[in-house]
VOTOR-21601 format. One record per residue (C-alpha): residue in one letter; residue number from 0; x, y, z. Coordinates in pm, 1 decimal, decimal comma. Example, Ala and Ser with C-alpha at 12.3 -4.5 7.8 and 13.67 -1.06 7.14 Angstrom:
residues 2
<rec "A" 0 <1230,0 -450,0 780,0>>
<rec "S" 1 <1367,0 -106,0 714,0>>
END
This chain:
residues 400
<rec "M" 0 <956,4 877,5 4161,4>>
<rec "G" 1 <574,2 901,6 4144,9>>
<rec "R" 2 <365,1 1087,6 3891,3>>
<rec "Q" 3 <276,4 1443,7 3976,5>>
<rec "T" 4 <-12,2 1469,3 3732,4>>
<rec "K" 5 <-205,1 1220,8 3533,2>>
<rec "G" 6 <-162,1 1356,7 3182,6>>
<rec "I" 7 <-456,6 1446,3 2964,6>>
<rec "E" 8 <-764,6 1225,4 2932,7>>
<rec "L" 9 <-947,2 1160,3 2605,6>>
<rec "K" 10 <-1277,4 1303,3 2731,7>>
<rec "W" 11 <-1123,6 1649,4 2776,4>>
<rec "L" 12 <-969,0 1639,8 2429,0>>
<rec "L" 13 <-1311,3 1549,3 2288,1>>
<rec "L" 14 <-1490,1 1822,7 2484,3>>
<rec "G" 15 <-1239,0 2084,2 2367,2>>
<rec "M" 16 <-1270,5 1968,3 2005,4>>
<rec "F" 17 <-1650,9 1974,8 2039,6>>
<rec "F" 18 <-1662,5 2337,3 2167,0>>
<rec "G" 19 <-1414,8 2450,6 1899,9>>
<rec "S" 20 <-1606,1 2272,3 1624,0>>
<rec "I" 21 <-1939,8 2436,9 1710,4>>
<rec "G" 22 <-1762,2 2772,0 1728,4>>
<rec "N" 23 <-1601,1 2726,7 1386,9>>
<rec "S" 24 <-1936,0 2629,8 1233,1>>
<rec "F" 25 <-2060,2 2975,6 1329,9>>
<rec "V" 26 <-1777,9 3141,3 1134,9>>
<rec "W" 27 <-1670,8 2977,5 807,4>>
<rec "P" 28 <-2008,5 2872,8 652,3>>
<rec "L" 29 <-2132,2 3233,1 650,2>>
<rec "T" 30 <-1819,2 3394,6 506,3>>
<rec "T" 31 <-1925,2 3397,9 141,0>>
<rec "I" 32 <-2287,8 3501,2 198,8>>
<rec "Y" 33 <-2193,7 3767,7 458,4>>
<rec "M" 34 <-1922,5 3921,3 239,3>>
<rec "H" 35 <-2146,6 3918,1 -67,2>>
<rec "Q" 36 <-2474,9 4038,0 85,7>>
<rec "Q" 37 <-2364,8 4259,9 375,6>>
<rec "L" 38 <-2015,4 4378,2 279,2>>
<rec "H" 39 <-2106,5 4394,9 -93,8>>
<rec "E" 40 <-1787,7 4225,0 -211,4>>
<rec "S" 41 <-1774,2 4004,0 -519,7>>
<rec "L" 42 <-1767,5 3624,2 -508,4>>
<rec "T" 43 <-1410,6 3641,3 -641,1>>
<rec "V" 44 <-1303,6 3852,2 -343,7>>
<rec "S" 45 <-1482,8 3610,2 -110,3>>
<rec "G" 46 <-1291,0 3322,7 -270,8>>
<rec "I" 47 <-959,5 3505,1 -221,6>>
<rec "V" 48 <-1041,9 3569,3 146,3>>
<rec "L" 49 <-1121,0 3198,5 197,9>>
<rec "L" 50 <-792,8 3115,1 22,2>>
<rec "F" 51 <-605,7 3334,9 271,8>>
<rec "Y" 52 <-802,1 3172,0 556,1>>
<rec "S" 53 <-699,1 2823,7 439,8>>
<rec "G" 54 <-342,2 2934,6 366,5>>
<rec "A" 55 <-308,8 3067,1 720,3>>
<rec "N" 56 <-453,0 2734,5 839,4>>
<rec "V" 57 <-167,8 2551,6 660,4>>
<rec "V" 58 <94,7 2774,6 825,4>>
<rec "G" 59 <-64,0 2738,2 1170,5>>
<rec "S" 60 <-79,4 2358,3 1135,2>>
<rec "Y" 61 <284,8 2324,1 1033,5>>
<rec "I" 62 <431,3 2562,9 1293,3>>
<rec "S" 63 <232,5 2418,5 1584,6>>
<rec "G" 64 <329,5 2064,0 1484,7>>
<rec "L" 65 <698,8 2152,9 1492,3>>
<rec "L" 66 <670,5 2338,1 1824,6>>
<rec "F" 67 <465,9 2062,6 1992,3>>
<rec "D" 68 <770,0 1831,9 1998,3>>
<rec "K" 69 <1010,3 2100,4 2126,9>>
<rec "R" 70 <815,0 2320,6 2369,8>>
<rec "N" 71 <556,8 2280,3 2645,9>>
<rec "P" 72 <243,8 2160,6 2458,7>>
<rec "R" 73 <5,5 2282,3 2730,0>>
<rec "H" 74 <140,9 2638,3 2707,5>>
<rec "L" 75 <123,6 2628,3 2325,5>>
<rec "M" 76 <-234,7 2499,9 2331,6>>
<rec "L" 77 <-340,8 2758,3 2591,0>>
<rec "A" 78 <-178,3 3039,7 2391,0>>
<rec "G" 79 <-350,8 2928,0 2068,2>>
<rec "V" 80 <-701,0 2898,7 2217,1>>
<rec "S" 81 <-668,3 3222,2 2417,2>>
<rec "L" 82 <-551,8 3426,8 2118,7>>
<rec "A" 83 <-823,6 3273,4 1898,2>>
<rec "T" 84 <-1078,8 3378,7 2161,5>>
<rec "V" 85 <-943,3 3735,8 2158,4>>
<rec "V" 86 <-961,8 3753,8 1776,2>>
<rec "I" 87 <-1319,9 3620,0 1768,2>>
<rec "A" 88 <-1426,8 3858,3 2046,9>>
<rec "T" 89 <-1276,6 4146,9 1847,5>>
<rec "M" 90 <-1495,0 4047,9 1549,8>>
<rec "I" 91 <-1809,4 4114,4 1757,2>>
<rec "F" 92 <-1731,3 4485,6 1727,4>>
<rec "F" 93 <-1512,8 4504,2 1414,4>>
<rec "N" 94 <-1661,4 4309,7 1123,6>>
<rec "D" 95 <-1660,9 4556,6 835,5>>
<rec "W" 96 <-1438,0 4543,6 529,5>>
<rec "P" 97 <-1135,6 4493,8 526,9>>
<rec "I" 98 <-1087,0 4419,8 900,4>>
<rec "Y" 99 <-1321,6 4119,8 866,3>>
<rec "A" 100 <-1090,2 3958,1 608,8>>
<rec "I" 101 <-778,4 4027,3 818,4>>
<rec "L" 102 <-927,6 3883,8 1138,4>>
<rec "L" 103 <-1073,3 3583,1 952,5>>
<rec "T" 104 <-723,2 3503,2 823,0>>
<rec "A" 105 <-596,4 3518,0 1182,6>>
<rec "I" 106 <-872,4 3273,5 1284,7>>
<rec "G" 107 <-757,3 3043,0 1004,5>>
<rec "F" 108 <-405,1 3043,0 1150,4>>
<rec "F" 109 <-524,4 2964,1 1502,3>>
<rec "N" 110 <-767,6 2695,4 1384,3>>
<rec "G" 111 <-480,3 2514,0 1212,2>>
<rec "W" 112 <-272,3 2560,0 1526,1>>
<rec "I" 113 <-545,6 2425,8 1757,5>>
<rec "I" 114 <-648,2 2121,5 1548,4>>
<rec "T" 115 <-285,6 2010,8 1511,3>>
<rec "M" 116 <-231,7 2056,9 1887,0>>
<rec "V" 117 <-541,8 1849,4 1971,6>>
<rec "N" 118 <-434,7 1572,1 1731,1>>
<rec "S" 119 <-80,3 1581,3 1869,8>>
<rec "F" 120 <-211,2 1555,5 2227,5>>
<rec "G" 121 <-409,3 1255,7 2099,6>>
<rec "T" 122 <-82,8 1083,7 2000,3>>
<rec "K" 123 <27,7 1097,8 2366,3>>
<rec "L" 124 <-266,5 893,2 2495,0>>
<rec "R" 125 <-185,9 535,6 2592,2>>
<rec "M" 126 <-470,4 379,2 2398,1>>
<rec "D" 127 <-544,5 255,1 2046,0>>
<rec "G" 128 <-462,8 538,4 1803,6>>
<rec "R" 129 <-748,3 456,3 1566,2>>
<rec "Y" 130 <-999,8 476,1 1850,5>>
<rec "V" 131 <-859,2 814,9 1956,7>>
<rec "F" 132 <-869,4 965,1 1604,1>>
<rec "N" 133 <-1211,2 815,7 1528,6>>
<rec "M" 134 <-1349,3 975,4 1845,0>>
<rec "L" 135 <-1182,5 1311,6 1769,3>>
<rec "Y" 136 <-1335,5 1302,5 1420,4>>
<rec "F" 137 <-1668,6 1209,4 1578,5>>
<rec "A" 138 <-1654,1 1502,5 1826,2>>
<rec "N" 139 <-1553,3 1744,9 1550,7>>
<rec "N" 140 <-1839,4 1639,9 1323,0>>
<rec "L" 141 <-2096,6 1629,1 1602,9>>
<rec "G" 142 <-2008,3 1992,3 1675,2>>
<rec "M" 143 <-2032,9 2076,8 1304,6>>
<rec "V" 144 <-2377,2 1914,6 1274,9>>
<rec "I" 145 <-2506,8 2117,9 1569,8>>
<rec "G" 146 <-2336,9 2439,6 1459,2>>
<rec "T" 147 <-2431,8 2432,2 1090,0>>
<rec "T" 148 <-2789,9 2333,5 1174,5>>
<rec "I" 149 <-2853,4 2639,0 1392,9>>
<rec "V" 150 <-2626,0 2900,1 1233,8>>
<rec "G" 151 <-2853,4 2960,5 929,4>>
<rec "P" 152 <-3171,8 3031,4 1127,9>>
<rec "L" 153 <-2975,9 3246,7 1377,7>>
<rec "Y" 154 <-2820,8 3452,9 1097,6>>
<rec "Q" 155 <-3165,1 3496,6 938,3>>
<rec "Y" 156 <-3318,5 3592,5 1273,0>>
<rec "A" 157 <-3043,3 3852,5 1325,5>>
<rec "H" 158 <-3125,0 4001,4 980,9>>
<rec "G" 159 <-2768,4 3964,4 853,9>>
<rec "N" 160 <-2606,3 4103,3 1169,2>>
<rec "I" 161 <-2308,7 3876,8 1233,4>>
<rec "S" 162 <-2213,8 4019,6 1576,5>>
<rec "P" 163 <-2449,1 3792,6 1780,5>>
<rec "L" 164 <-2295,8 3485,9 1613,8>>
<rec "F" 165 <-1945,9 3597,4 1707,5>>
<rec "S" 166 <-2071,8 3656,6 2063,3>>
<rec "I" 167 <-2187,2 3292,3 2085,3>>
<rec "T" 168 <-1859,4 3173,7 1927,9>>
<rec "T" 169 <-1663,5 3377,3 2184,9>>
<rec "V" 170 <-1850,3 3207,5 2471,6>>
<rec "L" 171 <-1775,7 2863,9 2320,0>>
<rec "Y" 172 <-1407,0 2950,1 2286,0>>
<rec "I" 173 <-1394,8 3075,6 2645,3>>
<rec "L" 174 <-1531,7 2735,0 2750,5>>
<rec "F" 175 <-1267,3 2570,4 2529,8>>
<rec "T" 176 <-996,2 2782,2 2698,0>>
<rec "L" 177 <-1120,5 2679,9 3044,4>>
<rec "V" 178 <-1108,8 2310,5 2946,5>>
<rec "V" 179 <-748,6 2356,4 2827,6>>
<rec "F" 180 <-649,8 2551,2 3140,1>>
<rec "F" 181 <-789,9 2300,5 3389,0>>
<rec "Y" 182 <-756,2 1964,8 3213,8>>
<rec "F" 183 <-484,3 1974,9 2944,7>>
<rec "H" 184 <-186,0 1845,2 3140,7>>
<rec "E" 185 <138,6 1730,0 2986,2>>
<rec "D" 186 <237,0 1382,0 3101,3>>
<rec "P" 187 <542,2 1434,1 3329,0>>
<rec "H" 188 <664,5 1085,4 3237,8>>
<rec "P" 189 <628,9 1062,1 2859,6>>
<rec "Q" 190 <697,5 749,1 2659,1>>
<rec "P" 191 <1068,7 667,4 2671,2>>
<rec "V" 192 <1297,3 769,9 2387,7>>
<rec "D" 193 <1473,4 487,6 2205,3>>
<rec "E" 194 <1837,9 590,2 2240,3>>
<rec "T" 195 <1953,5 320,8 1995,8>>
<rec "R" 196 <1818,6 531,4 1710,3>>
<rec "F" 197 <2078,7 800,9 1779,7>>
<rec "K" 198 <2443,7 790,2 1680,4>>
<rec "S" 199 <2667,8 871,2 1976,4>>
<rec "D" 200 <2912,9 1083,4 1776,0>>
<rec "E" 201 <2642,8 1303,8 1618,7>>
<rec "P" 202 <2377,6 1543,4 1751,5>>
<rec "A" 203 <2053,6 1367,7 1844,7>>
<rec "V" 204 <1859,6 1327,0 1521,0>>
<rec "T" 205 <1556,3 1102,0 1512,2>>
<rec "K" 206 <1608,4 820,7 1264,2>>
<rec "I" 207 <1288,1 719,3 1087,0>>
<rec "P" 208 <1275,2 402,8 873,1>>
<rec "R" 209 <1252,0 486,4 503,3>>
<rec "A" 210 <940,6 269,6 467,3>>
<rec "N" 211 <763,7 475,6 736,8>>
<rec "L" 212 <848,2 795,9 550,4>>
<rec "W" 213 <727,1 653,8 217,0>>
<rec "I" 214 <385,8 561,9 355,1>>
<rec "S" 215 <349,8 883,9 558,7>>
<rec "W" 216 <435,9 1109,2 264,0>>
<rec "I" 217 <212,9 924,3 18,1>>
<rec "F" 218 <-67,8 974,0 272,8>>
<rec "F" 219 <7,5 1348,7 293,7>>
<rec "I" 220 <-2,9 1388,1 -86,5>>
<rec "T" 221 <-316,1 1172,4 -113,6>>
<rec "L" 222 <-497,7 1377,5 150,8>>
<rec "C" 223 <-407,8 1698,7 -32,5>>
<rec "I" 224 <-545,8 1567,6 -365,0>>
<rec "V" 225 <-854,3 1399,6 -216,5>>
<rec "W" 226 <-942,9 1714,8 -16,8>>
<rec "T" 227 <-896,3 1926,8 -332,8>>
<rec "M" 228 <-1158,1 1711,4 -505,2>>
<rec "Y" 229 <-1380,1 1679,2 -195,8>>
<rec "E" 230 <-1407,1 2058,0 -174,9>>
<rec "Q" 231 <-1610,0 2057,0 -498,6>>
<rec "W" 232 <-1897,6 1922,1 -289,1>>
<rec "S" 233 <-1887,4 2213,6 -45,4>>
<rec "S" 234 <-1821,5 2486,4 -304,2>>
<rec "N" 235 <-1904,2 2440,1 -673,6>>
<rec "L" 236 <-2169,0 2168,6 -641,9>>
<rec "S" 237 <-2423,8 2413,1 -495,4>>
<rec "V" 238 <-2425,2 2606,7 -824,3>>
<rec "F" 239 <-2448,9 2283,4 -1027,7>>
<rec "M" 240 <-2748,6 2161,5 -826,2>>
<rec "T" 241 <-2937,3 2492,4 -834,8>>
<rec "S" 242 <-2882,7 2507,3 -1212,7>>
<rec "Q" 243 <-3076,7 2179,6 -1227,4>>
<rec "G" 244 <-3367,6 2332,0 -1037,2>>
<rec "I" 245 <-3275,8 2190,1 -694,4>>
<rec "S" 246 <-3315,9 2441,6 -409,7>>
<rec "M" 247 <-3039,3 2560,9 -175,6>>
<rec "T" 248 <-3241,0 2417,4 113,6>>
<rec "K" 249 <-3212,5 2069,6 -38,2>>
<rec "Y" 250 <-2840,1 2125,3 -96,7>>
<rec "S" 251 <-2798,7 2223,8 270,6>>
<rec "L" 252 <-2989,1 1910,9 374,7>>
<rec "L" 253 <-2716,7 1703,4 206,9>>
<rec "W" 254 <-2467,4 1842,5 459,8>>
<rec "T" 255 <-2700,9 1769,8 749,3>>
<rec "L" 256 <-2717,2 1411,9 615,1>>
<rec "N" 257 <-2337,1 1411,4 586,9>>
<rec "G" 258 <-2289,9 1516,6 949,1>>
<rec "V" 259 <-2541,5 1269,8 1090,1>>
<rec "L" 260 <-2397,5 982,2 885,0>>
<rec "I" 261 <-2041,4 1062,0 996,0>>
<rec "V" 262 <-2149,0 1040,7 1360,4>>
<rec "L" 263 <-2323,8 704,9 1299,9>>
<rec "I" 264 <-2038,3 561,7 1088,5>>
<rec "Q" 265 <-1780,7 662,5 1351,2>>
<rec "L" 266 <-1978,1 478,8 1618,5>>
<rec "F" 267 <-1999,8 171,8 1391,3>>
<rec "L" 268 <-1625,5 180,4 1310,1>>
<rec "T" 269 <-1537,4 212,8 1679,0>>
<rec "W" 270 <-1736,3 -107,0 1739,4>>
<rec "L" 271 <-1595,5 -282,0 1429,7>>
<rec "N" 272 <-1232,8 -209,8 1524,3>>
<rec "R" 273 <-1271,4 -438,8 1825,5>>
<rec "F" 274 <-1309,4 -736,0 1592,5>>
<rec "Y" 275 <-1138,9 -636,5 1267,5>>
<rec "N" 276 <-792,1 -485,6 1279,8>>
<rec "N" 277 <-681,5 -364,8 936,5>>
<rec "P" 278 <-651,9 16,3 921,0>>
<rec "Y" 279 <-494,4 11,1 572,9>>
<rec "A" 280 <-803,6 -168,0 436,3>>
<rec "Q" 281 <-1016,0 113,9 579,6>>
<rec "V" 282 <-802,4 367,0 391,4>>
<rec "Y" 283 <-839,5 172,1 62,5>>
<rec "V" 284 <-1218,7 149,5 102,2>>
<rec "G" 285 <-1243,4 515,7 203,6>>
<rec "I" 286 <-1043,1 659,7 -87,4>>
<rec "F" 287 <-1227,2 438,2 -337,8>>
<rec "T" 288 <-1574,7 539,9 -218,7>>
<rec "V" 289 <-1489,0 913,0 -224,9>>
<rec "G" 290 <-1388,0 863,7 -589,8>>
<rec "L" 291 <-1703,5 661,4 -658,2>>
<rec "S" 292 <-1920,8 953,6 -540,1>>
<rec "F" 293 <-1791,8 1161,4 -834,2>>
<rec "V" 294 <-1872,2 879,5 -1078,8>>
<rec "L" 295 <-2231,8 888,4 -950,8>>
<rec "L" 296 <-2245,2 1266,3 -1005,1>>
<rec "L" 297 <-2190,2 1204,9 -1377,7>>
<rec "F" 298 <-2532,2 1036,1 -1386,4>>
<rec "A" 299 <-2710,9 1264,2 -1138,8>>
<rec "T" 300 <-3034,5 1385,6 -1296,6>>
<rec "N" 301 <-3251,4 1427,5 -985,8>>
<rec "Y" 302 <-3215,4 1488,8 -612,5>>
<rec "L" 303 <-3212,1 1116,7 -521,3>>
<rec "W" 304 <-2887,8 1070,1 -715,9>>
<rec "F" 305 <-2723,7 1347,7 -513,7>>
<rec "V" 306 <-2844,2 1189,2 -187,6>>
<rec "I" 307 <-2696,8 849,2 -288,2>>
<rec "A" 308 <-2370,3 1015,1 -398,5>>
<rec "M" 309 <-2350,8 1201,4 -64,8>>
<rec "I" 310 <-2403,0 876,1 128,5>>
<rec "I" 311 <-2118,6 712,4 -69,0>>
<rec "L" 312 <-1896,8 1020,5 -17,5>>
<rec "T" 313 <-1963,4 1019,6 357,4>>
<rec "I" 314 <-1877,5 649,1 391,9>>
<rec "G" 315 <-1544,6 723,2 224,8>>
<rec "E" 316 <-1477,4 1035,2 429,4>>
<rec "A" 317 <-1560,4 875,0 764,7>>
<rec "T" 318 <-1356,7 562,7 681,8>>
<rec "A" 319 <-1036,6 714,6 542,1>>
<rec "F" 320 <-993,5 1062,9 693,1>>
<rec "P" 321 <-960,5 967,7 1063,4>>
<rec "T" 322 <-767,5 646,4 989,0>>
<rec "M" 323 <-482,1 810,7 797,8>>
<rec "P" 324 <-365,2 1034,7 1087,9>>
<rec "A" 325 <-388,0 729,9 1317,3>>
<rec "I" 326 <-156,3 531,5 1085,2>>
<rec "V" 327 <83,6 827,7 1053,2>>
<rec "N" 328 <85,9 846,2 1433,3>>
<rec "S" 329 <183,5 478,4 1458,5>>
<rec "L" 330 <462,9 533,4 1202,5>>
<rec "S" 331 <604,8 843,9 1378,5>>
<rec "P" 332 <866,8 818,2 1655,3>>
<rec "V" 333 <768,8 976,3 1987,0>>
<rec "E" 334 <1003,2 1273,2 1937,4>>
<rec "V" 335 <838,6 1389,3 1611,4>>
<rec "K" 336 <472,5 1285,9 1642,7>>
<rec "G" 337 <360,7 1650,7 1657,5>>
<rec "K" 338 <569,2 1740,1 1351,8>>
<rec "Y" 339 <406,9 1474,0 1134,0>>
<rec "Q" 340 <53,4 1549,8 1255,0>>
<rec "G" 341 <127,7 1912,7 1164,6>>
<rec "I" 342 <244,9 1818,4 813,2>>
<rec "L" 343 <-65,5 1599,8 766,7>>
<rec "N" 344 <-301,1 1882,1 870,4>>
<rec "A" 345 <-106,9 2129,1 653,9>>
<rec "F" 346 <-145,6 1911,7 340,5>>
<rec "S" 347 <-516,7 1861,4 415,6>>
<rec "S" 348 <-562,1 2237,9 454,9>>
<rec "L" 349 <-371,4 2296,6 130,8>>
<rec "G" 350 <-621,7 2078,1 -54,6>>
<rec "K" 351 <-913,0 2260,7 108,7>>
<rec "A" 352 <-756,4 2595,4 15,1>>
<rec "F" 353 <-712,6 2525,6 -356,1>>
<rec "G" 354 <-1017,3 2302,4 -409,0>>
<rec "P" 355 <-1274,5 2574,7 -489,0>>
<rec "L" 356 <-1026,6 2763,6 -712,6>>
<rec "F" 357 <-927,7 2444,3 -897,8>>
<rec "G" 358 <-1293,0 2352,3 -956,4>>
<rec "G" 359 <-1380,1 2702,0 -1073,6>>
<rec "L" 360 <-1096,7 2700,1 -1329,2>>
<rec "V" 361 <-1197,7 2357,4 -1468,8>>
<rec "I" 362 <-1566,4 2455,5 -1488,8>>
<rec "G" 363 <-1475,0 2782,7 -1660,2>>
<rec "A" 364 <-1249,2 2609,3 -1914,2>>
<rec "A" 365 <-1467,3 2301,2 -1973,1>>
<rec "S" 366 <-1775,4 2187,8 -1776,4>>
<rec "Y" 367 <-1899,9 2032,6 -1452,8>>
<rec "H" 368 <-1892,8 1685,7 -1608,5>>
<rec "V" 369 <-1527,3 1725,6 -1705,1>>
<rec "L" 370 <-1458,9 1833,6 -1345,4>>
<rec "F" 371 <-1630,6 1520,6 -1207,1>>
<rec "V" 372 <-1426,6 1298,7 -1442,8>>
<rec "I" 373 <-1100,6 1467,4 -1335,7>>
<rec "C" 374 <-1196,0 1430,1 -967,7>>
<rec "A" 375 <-1283,2 1059,6 -1002,0>>
<rec "V" 376 <-973,3 972,7 -1210,6>>
<rec "S" 377 <-737,8 1165,9 -977,7>>
<rec "I" 378 <-871,6 988,5 -668,5>>
<rec "F" 379 <-860,1 642,4 -831,0>>
<rec "V" 380 <-500,1 703,4 -946,1>>
<rec "M" 381 <-403,2 799,1 -589,1>>
<rec "E" 382 <-583,3 484,8 -467,0>>
<rec "I" 383 <-361,8 266,7 -691,3>>
<rec "I" 384 <-45,3 449,4 -581,5>>
<rec "V" 385 <-137,2 416,3 -211,6>>
<rec "V" 386 <-205,0 41,7 -246,3>>
<rec "L" 387 <124,0 -15,4 -431,9>>
<rec "V" 388 <334,0 190,7 -189,2>>
<rec "V" 389 <178,9 25,0 117,5>>
<rec "R" 390 <220,9 -325,8 -30,3>>
<rec "L" 391 <589,0 -259,0 -106,9>>
<rec "Q" 392 <682,0 -68,6 209,2>>
<rec "K" 393 <461,5 -204,0 489,8>>
<rec "P" 394 <677,0 -517,7 555,3>>
<rec "H" 395 <969,3 -284,3 633,1>>
<rec "T" 396 <787,2 -39,1 862,8>>
<rec "V" 397 <841,1 3,0 1236,9>>
<rec "D" 398 <546,1 84,4 1464,2>>
<rec "Y" 399 <590,1 332,2 1751,3>>
END
């Protein structure tokens, strides 16, 4: 029996991720400034809205991961992108308080849904998982670099009117929807299921080696904690830098540097993986360097220190963050790959959701320097736990 369709190709996954990433960069970076300056809401209210956005992202990630393994992934992906497009189009005309907050929360849900779906489609490709996830991370960050670079000037040019930005985002999401409609095909002959993992006298339940679960779950917890600390860079650090007389423009330039470096590092890692095959070593290096960036912040007295710390942070981010979902993919049986990508994205989103709040509480109770110490120590502790768990459990894992 011949194949009816080819299944999805990586280039279409990357193009969809790219369109979605640019679109998202037109939405989330402006939330705080738009709510504060145009809707005249307090920074606390803005923080609560972003918390709801991230919370909805967690829910969307988890639900879509579960459904990916049980329903038609193409239909689920098409539904998610289409509904996200409708919500964003609605925000062109309805962006006052409180409808803005409600619709932004809905976008958070669909973003979690879509990213988990794209990652789960990536697990179906018959190619090296690390290459796939590196390229998805590359496409996502390339879109973010382009989006965040032009969104500020566009917002300024529109004199605080956010409707034109949502119009552009709507067009990008329509393009994303068209890519999904025409090119996201489910493989009619998926990878075979290993029947030996099922007991004949019980309902079909996927048996996962305990070692695989240990490593996967320690990765989920680590991502949650590392993202909680990482979020200090994108939230509370702006206030710390401006208090030292460094302008917001220079702070924004750090994120331009971050995006460009991620693109370059991803290209380098894609080349390196042809010759050096140790994904766990990449995770160790990545977690360590993210922690090291907070150590450098303890000594930051001028802008150059922040630039060096950002370079170190970006090396860690680009090395660890795309490699961990690739390892989880290799440890997940075919029948539950979507479920575990969903859990991974949910834990990451949880860290992003509570990061700004956690940092604000520590700064309020102590100081920025205490926050940096807590961030560094927490990440280094997770590094030790990850190394120990992997050393103990890896010999007993099964790759899928």
